[in-house]
N, C-alpha and C positions, 0 to 999 in steps of 0.2 A: 439560124435562130429566128430571122424574120420570115422566112418560109414556114419554118415550122410554127410560129405565132400566128401566121395568116390562115393556114389551112392545114391543119397537123395530119388528118387522116390522107388526103392526098399527097402530102410530102412524105410521111412514113411508107406509104404504099409505093412511093416511086424508086426507094432504096433498093426494094426487092429485085429491080431491073438492071442493076449496074456492078454490086460487087455482094458477096457474102460476109464482108465485115466492113465496115465504115468508121473512121476515126475523126472526131470533131475536137476543136479546141475552143472552148467555151468558158468565160469567167474565170478563165486562170487555170482551168482544169482540163484534163483528157476525157474524153466520153466515147465510149466504144459503142457501135450497135450492130447487132447481128441479125442477118436475115437468114443464114443457111442453118436450115434445122439439124443437119448433122453436127454443126459446131455448138448449137444450142444444146442438144443432147451431150456432147462431150463437156460442155459447161456443168451442166446441172447432174450428170451422172460419172462419167469417167475423171472428171477432175473435180469433184465436188468438194474436196477438201482445199482446194486453192481459193474457194470463193465463200463470201458469206453474204447476209442480206444487204442490199444496196442503199442508195440515198432515199428512195421513195420511201422505205420502212423507217430511215432515221426520222423523217419529215412527220411521220406519223405517230412515233413513240410515245409523244406526249399523251396521245389519245389512248393508245392500246396498251402502255405500258411495255412490260417485258413477257407479254404473251407468246403462245405459238406462232404467231405471226411474224414478231420481229426476233425472238430469242434467236440467237446462233449456237453452233457448236454442241459442246457435252448439255449445256442448259436445253437447246431446243429438243437433243435427243430424250432427256428425262421428261421433259412436257409431253412429248409425244407417247411415251409409254403410258402414263395414266389417262391421256385425252383417248388413246386407242381402246380403252374400256368403253367408252362413251359410244365412239363411232363403230364398234366391231358389228359384224353381220348382225348376230342375233339380237344385240341391243337395239340397233335401229330398227330391226322388224317388230320389236316389241312397242316403238313409238308410233307404227303405222295407224291404228287406232286414234291415239290423240290427233295426228296430224291430218285424218279424214274428218273427224268430227268438226275441228276448225274450219277447214275448206267449205264444208256443206252449209255450216251456219252461215258464213259469208257470201258464199255464191247465190243463196236463195233470195238475197236482195237484188241481183242482178236482172235488169231487164229494161229494153229501150236503149236509152243513150248514157253510155259509160266510158269514162276515161279507163281503159284497162291496163296500162301502166301504173296507175295511181292505185287501181283495186288490187294489180297482182301484188304490188310492193305491200300493201294493207295485209293480204293474206300472208305473203312470206314473213313479217314481222310477226304476225300473229301466231305462225307456226313457230318460229323461233322463240317467241314469248312463251308458249305453251310447252315447248320442249326443253328450253334452258331453264326457265325459271319454274317450271311445274304449274303454273296458271297463266291464263290469258292474260295480257297486259290490259288494263285499265285504259281509257280512251285519253287520259291526261298524260299519262306515260307514254303512250305509243303515238301522240302527237308531237311531243316533246323530242323523242327520239328522232322520228321521222323528220321534222322541220330541222334539226341541227345537223343530222347527216347531209341533209341536201346541200347545205352550206360549205360543210367540209369537202365534200365530192367535188363541189363547183371549182375550188382553187387546187385540188391535189395534186393535178397533173403540172401545172405551173409551178408551184411550190417545189417539185422535184426538179426542175432544171435552173431555177435561179439560185445564185449564191446565198450562201447561209447569212451574211451581213444583211442582204435586202430585207429578209423575215423579221429582222429586228427592228427596222425602221417603223415607227409608230403610223403607217398608210391606214386609211379608214377599212381598207379590204383586209391588211393584216390584222387589226384590232378585231373586225368582224369575225376572221378565220379562229383566232385565239380564242374568242369570246366561245364560238361554236364548238370548239374542241373541249372546252372545259365543260359547258353545258351538255355536250352528248355524254361526256363520260359520266357526269353526274346523273342523268336522266337514267343511262343503263344499270348505275350503281343502285340506283334509287330502287328501280324495278327487281334488282337482285335480292335487295335487302327487305324486299316485301315478301320474298320466299318464306313458307310457313314452317320450314325446320326439315331438316333430312329425317328420312325412314327408310328402312332395308327395303321396303317394297317400292320405292320410288325411283322413276327411271331419268328425270330431268338431270341436265349436267351439274346444277348446283348441288343436288344432293349427291351425285357421283363425286364430284370433287371434295365435298364436306367428308368423304369416306377415305380420301386419300392421304397419306403422309408425305411431308417435304422431305427435303435432303438432310435436314435435321432430326428427322424421325417425328417430327411434331406435326400435328393438321396444317394444312395449308391455311395461310393468313387470308382475311378478307379481301386485301389489297391483290394477291396472288390469284385468287378467284375472280376477282373485278377484272384481272388483265385477260384471263382466259375468255371469260363472258364477252367482253368487249372486242375482242380479236374475232372471235366466231360470230358474233352478230355483225361486226362489219364486213367480214369475208363472204360470210354466208348469205346473208338475206339481199343484198345489192345485187351479186351476180346471178343468182337464181332467178330473181324477180325481172331483172332486166332481160336475161334469156328468153324467159316465157312471154315476156311482153311483145319481143320480137317474133316468137312463134305465132302469136294471136293474128300477127299483120300478115304472115306467110298463110296461115289457115283460112283468113278471111278472102284472100285472093285465089284459093284453090279449092272451092265448095267440095269438088270430088275427093280430093285430098282429105278434108274435113270429115267427109261423109264415111269414108274407107277407115280413118282412123276410129271413128266414134263406132262403126261396127265390130271392129277388133277388139277394142276396150270391152263393149258390151257382151261379145263371145266369151272373152276372158272371165267377166263376171259371173256369166252364166255358168261356166264349168267349174266355178269355184275358186278359182286362181286368186290369191291373196295379193295385196300390195307388198311390194319389198323392193330391196335395191337391184336384184337380178331381173331383168327384162327380157327374158329367154322366151316366154309364154306369148309376148307381145313384140314380135320383130320388126312391125312397121313403126310402132311408137319409138323402138330403139333407133331406128333409122332416121326418124324425124327429130328426135331430140339429138342425136349425134350431127346432124347435118347443122340444125339451127346452132350448135356449140362450135361447129366449123363455119358457116357462112356469115353467123352474127356473134362470133365469139365474144364475150363481153370485157375481157381485159384488154385494154390497149396496150399497155406495157408495163413489164415487169424488169426490176433491177438486181443486179448483182453487185458484188465489189470484190476484187482481189485481195486475199490476206498476204499473199508472198508473190514475187517474181512469178509468172508461170506463162507457157507458150501456148497460143490458140490460134488455129488455121495458120500458122507459121510465123505469127505476129507476137513478139514479147511484149507482155504486158506487166509493167512494174506493179509491185503492191500498191493498194490504195486505188487501182483504177476502177471507174464505174462502168459497168459492162450493162447494156440493157437489150431486150429484145421484144418485139410486138407480137403476142399471139394472136391478135386480130389480124394483122397484116400477112401473118406468116400463113395463116389458115385460108387466105384468100389469094394467096399466089397462084397464078396460073402454071407455073412450072411444076408445081407439087400437086396442085387440083386442077385440071383442065377446065371445071365449071368455073372457077374463080369465086368472084363474089356472089355469083348466083344460088340461089336455095334450090337445090335437087336431091331430095332423099335417096333417088335411084343411081347416085355416084357413090352410094356406099355398100359395101358387103353386108352380109346378113348379120355379123357381128356389131355392124354399127360404124366401123371404123373405116374410114374412105379407102377404097382398095388400092393396096400397095404403098399406101403412105403411113405405116405406123410410127416412121420416126416422125414426120411432119406433124402428125395430129396429136397435140397433147394438150387437151381441153383443161386436165386436171394437173399439168404439169409432170414432171418427171424426178427421178431420183428420190433421195432421203426428204426432199422438201414438197414431195408429191401431196395433193391435197388431202389432208386427213378425214376430210368430211365427204369424199367422193360417194361412198354408198348412200349416206344420208342425203346428198343432192339428187342421184338418180331417184331414191324413193319419194322425195317430196315432189320432184316433177312430174312422176308418174301419178302420184295422187292429184294434184293441182289439175293436170290435163285431163285425167279419167272423171273427175267431178265435174269438172267445168263442161266438158262436152257431154256428158249426161245430164246435163240441166239447161244448157243453152245452146243455141246455134250463133255462131258468129258471122252475122250477115255482112257485115263490113267494117275494116278498120284501117285508119289512117294515121302514120306516125307524123309528128310536127318535123322531125329531122330524118327525112326518108333515107337519107345516106349516114344517119348515125351523128351525134356529137360525143366528141371525146371528153369526159370528165375521168374520173378513175375508172369508169368503165363506159363503153361505148353505147350512150343511151339513145332511144328513139324518140325521148322526151313525150309529152302527153300523147297517148293514142286513142284517138276519137272513134268509138264504135258504136254499132248497132247490134245489140242481142236480143234475141227472142227466146222466152221459155219453152222448154220442151216437156209433152205430156210426161207424167211422172214415171209410165210404164218404161219409156225410153231410157 
């Protein structure tokens, strides 16, 4: 625990070098950490019925309620059915125009010195606001959500590994975290309640959910809708914005790649290729985005819990055992990816998946808990990258935490950048 607390990234990375399964005894309970992607796949897919969401999700339940991020079993399956209506391919494509408009309106102000991490978080939240609520968040609501989310994420990982009794001790940090949880949920619910009402032609998530019946045959309650909105906002905006911020650092350091990517995107636009979740017409972009999701995978750790005694990797896990794995560390393991932590789009196949490593490469998870918003994420990233590179050149970009800082995601911190406007014809 001391080594983990001092340097989490180095310590978790070191676990890749010694064993596929690590067992720890901490705070009176057993914790299991998996580094072998074959075992992770077995847990998420082959033995999915033996596991439920783990301690991390318990600790954020106060914020996200029982939405799709935290729900288990039959309740999770029920929620996936109606959320799939929003995240299905045709529906996501229908949101492309709204996403594009949001990005263009924001990027027009980028020129000179810009904190690209903050700018991309603002864009991601504006996109989420427009597509979740059907309207762009006003400045007050946006600032409230962004401020309190930062506080929640700051202590998210620590609160995952400390015992539950410690969280009830009224320390200054615990009180601040609890206040942030309550205010963040209140800010998101307030944004939801500003929604102007569902109509049959509206595509936003609130409208979709207001047309759904619950298990009792009645419309979903405001609380149920709020749970999903908070879940999707928390899971969607932070991870996408963090990945895109890391991408700007990589593109600034490789101007030739930036130019090649800009040329490919301009050529696709000239051919009339429309934004969507399928990047077949932009293979370099698919490689680049896939590689940033590998080398700079935002998610530091994911937790599961056994619901019954089970065997994994020859080890018997009693019911109630907490099992964790690190997508960030697994994607950077030299055994599975020879380039390790280096950003190298050419290490990937034409599909964007690192060559011969389909098992180890799981940027959106696997199995029934596979990210419901994957199509939405691919489309949003394409739109953001396409509109940004059409508008500006990223001349330089330096992350404050060059090796990353682990919160709920592995963040770059502020990204101090110089961007220059491009002529409109480009």
